[in-house]
N, C-alpha and C positions, 0 to 999 in steps of 0.2 A: 590503524587503531593504536591509539595513541598506547606507547609502552605500560603506562599504570593503571590500563583500562579493566577493570573488571565485569564480571558475569553479567549478562543482558537479557532481564527478565519482561518478556511480552507475551502481551493475552490480545487471542486471536477473539473476536465479537463478532457471528454468525449471527443471522436473523431475516424471519419472515418481512421484508420490507413491506410498507404500507403504500400503496399508488397513493401519489399525489399527495399526500397527508402531510407535511412536513411538522405541524406540532405534534402531529400522535407519532411520530417517527422518533422525535426530538422524545419524547415519553418514552418511547420502550425501547431506545436505544441508552437515556440514561439511565435506568433501572439498571439492563444487562453490564453500565461499563462500573455501577457502583459495586458489584456483586467483586471483583477487582481491587477495588482503592485499600493503598496502605499495602499492596504486595505486589505490582508493577511498577515499569521506568516505561514502558509504551504503550499503548490501545491503541488496536485497529479495526475499521470498523470497516463496509464495504463500498462499495463504489456507489454515486450518489446515493446515502443514505434514505437521506429526508426526502424524496421521489419515488424511486424504483428508476431505471436507466430510459428515460422519458424524450421523446425530442419534441414534446411544446414545452417550449421552454417560459412561452407568457407569464404563464402563472405559475411556474416553478420556480424560474431565479431568482434570485438574491441579492444581495449589493452587497456586502465587502463591508459594511458596519451595520446591514442584518442582525435578525434576529437565530441565523442560527449562531452566526460566530459568535455571537454575544455568549448564546446558549455553551459552545465548545471552551469558553475563557471561563467558564463560571463551572465546568464540568474537572478541567482538569484541576482546576486549581484545591475544587474540593479531593479526586480522588490520589492530587501526587503525583500526578504522572500525564507524560506527553498522550496527546490524546489526538488521532489523523482519523479522515479519511475523506471523499469528494460529497460534494455540491455544484449543484448548477448552480453558477455565478453571473451575473448582468452585469458590465460595462458601457454604459452609452447607451450601445445597437447591438454591441456586441454580445453575446455569451461561452462559457468556458464551462469545461467538464473540470472543477479545480479542486485538487487535492489542498486540503488545507492540515497545515501540524501546526497543534496549536501545543506548546508549551506550558505548565504549572504559572509559572511567573506573568504570564499574560499575554506574551512577546508572541510572532507564531511567523511560519513560514506558508510557501504554496507551491506547485507545481500543478500547470495547466496542462492538461492530456494530449500530448505530441499527437499519437496516430487517433486519428477517427475513423471509427467503422463506420467505413460507405457500403456495407452490406445493408447495414440501416439505418443508412441516409446522415449517420451524423454530422460529416462532416459540410452537410446543408446547413445547418444548423446553429456547429460552434466554430471558433476558433480553434487552431490547433498553437497547440503552446512551441517556444522554438529553443527552452534549454530544459537541458536537462534539471532537477535536485538534487544536494547533496546533501544530509544537516549532521550537526555532530549531536547527538548524542551519549553523556555519561563515558565519553573517552571513543565509543565507535563512533565509525562512518557511516551513515544508513543513507542509502537511497530506493525513492519510492515511486513508485508509477503506478499508471491505471487501466486495468482491464486491456486492451487490445494492442498495447504498448507490449505487452508479450510474448508478442510473432515477431519482436523487430530487434535481432539477438545483438547487432549492429548499436543501436540505441543503447543498452545495458552494454554495454561492454565495460568488461572492470579492467583499469588499463593501470598497469607499475613503470614509473619512472624512477627507477636510482641514484639518477644524477639529479633531480628535483628535490624527493620528498622519501628516498626511499620507502616506499608504501604503496598502497594499494588505492586505488579511489573508494572501493566501499568494504567493508563488512558485510552489511546485510543488505538484502534488496527485495523490497516488499510490492504486492502489485497487490493494491485492493483490486474490488471486480464487480462485477454482473457479468456470470458465464455461467450460462445458457447452457440445458444438457443436451441438445443434440453436438455436442463440439465438447463435451466432459472428457475425453481421453485427451483431447487435444489439453484441457485445461493440467492434467496431471503432469503429464507426460513435457512438456514444453515449460513447467516449474524444475520439475527436476532439471530437465537438459542448462537453466542459467543458474540454478547454483552451483551444478559441477563442472561447467566451462569456466564459470568469474572463480571461481573459490575461494566464494563468501558461503554466507547462510541465507535459503530465503524463504520467502513467506508469500501466501498468497491466501485474502481473505471475500470469500465469497458469499453470496444468498444463496438461501433459502425461498421454497414456496412458489408461490406463479403468481405472476406479475401484469399489468392493468394488458399486457400484449400477449396476454393468454402463455406466455412464453414459463417455464418450470425450470429451477435451480435444484441441482442438487447439492449445494456447498461443498463438500469437500475442501477445508480449509483447509491450510497442512503448513506446518513451520518442516523446514529442512536442512542436514547440514549438511557441509560443501561437498558430500560424498554423494546427494540425493537422498539420501535413507532421512524417512520421516522422525522428528523428535514425538511432533503429537500430530494426528489430523482425524480430520472433524466427519462423521457422516451424514445423514441431510437433514437432522432435525436442526432447530436451531440451537446454538452450546455458548459457552464460553470457557474459552483456554486459555490456562499463562503453563509456555513453557523456560526454559532456560538457557540464553546460548551462552556457549562457554567460549570465554576467551584463550585461555590457555589454550584451549580444544583446534582451535580457529587457526594459531596462530603456529602448532606442531602439525596441523595439514597441511599447509603451503610450505614449512619449512619443511616436510618429508617428500612433498609431492608439489616441485618449483616449475609449474608448464607454464607458468605468465613468464619465464626467461628463454620461451623459443616461441614467444607470441608474435607472429605479422605487428608490424608497428605502423599506428594511421591514425590523423585525426578524425573527431564527429565534428561536421558543419554545423 
């Protein structure tokens, strides 16, 4: 975290994503995002928010110059905040579950989901990413990931090297997801674990409703402090909530509990 970083306002958008309906979902999520205009720094949408979590890539994938990225660019500029969520992207013959991090100035970053959900055959349709993403937002370092990545703590490890930067890799760990109800307890538990073990704020954004595979979702989008305590937590209904992350609070927590100084050293491949 930059020394002069102020508090960060983050908005969680939880909704019932329409199955295989990109235009309908852009309209749905656009209306919800606009309710936070002018009072947030970062808006987070669920995983595959234009289609639902689907293996039918042929009709649901878009190129990087397609309608959704143009829509995201316009929406971020309109609300004056970063807007982020994942969509199905096509590059040649390959498909990616790609998180798009769209800034209000029209520039963007992206992260391709590294861990593909074998249980649902995601690995047979999509190409995995290879690098995690850390982006700067108003002096905060943010590490966004996608759904199944939550189960792999090594990839999310928040490293500290006083000889290089004197700071952590990131200050906020984010997961955008389509995490269904049979594994909802795991969602709640793992999100708390990732925040606690990484001495960071943690946010998970899930969807609600029932998708085209007849899977149900219980929402439970949440923003957690570094102790794993919820700052705000959604129920099962569609909801838009905004919370403020305290920069001073995070600095104080890391100074009080410097667990990172006793962590095992290793590198990520």
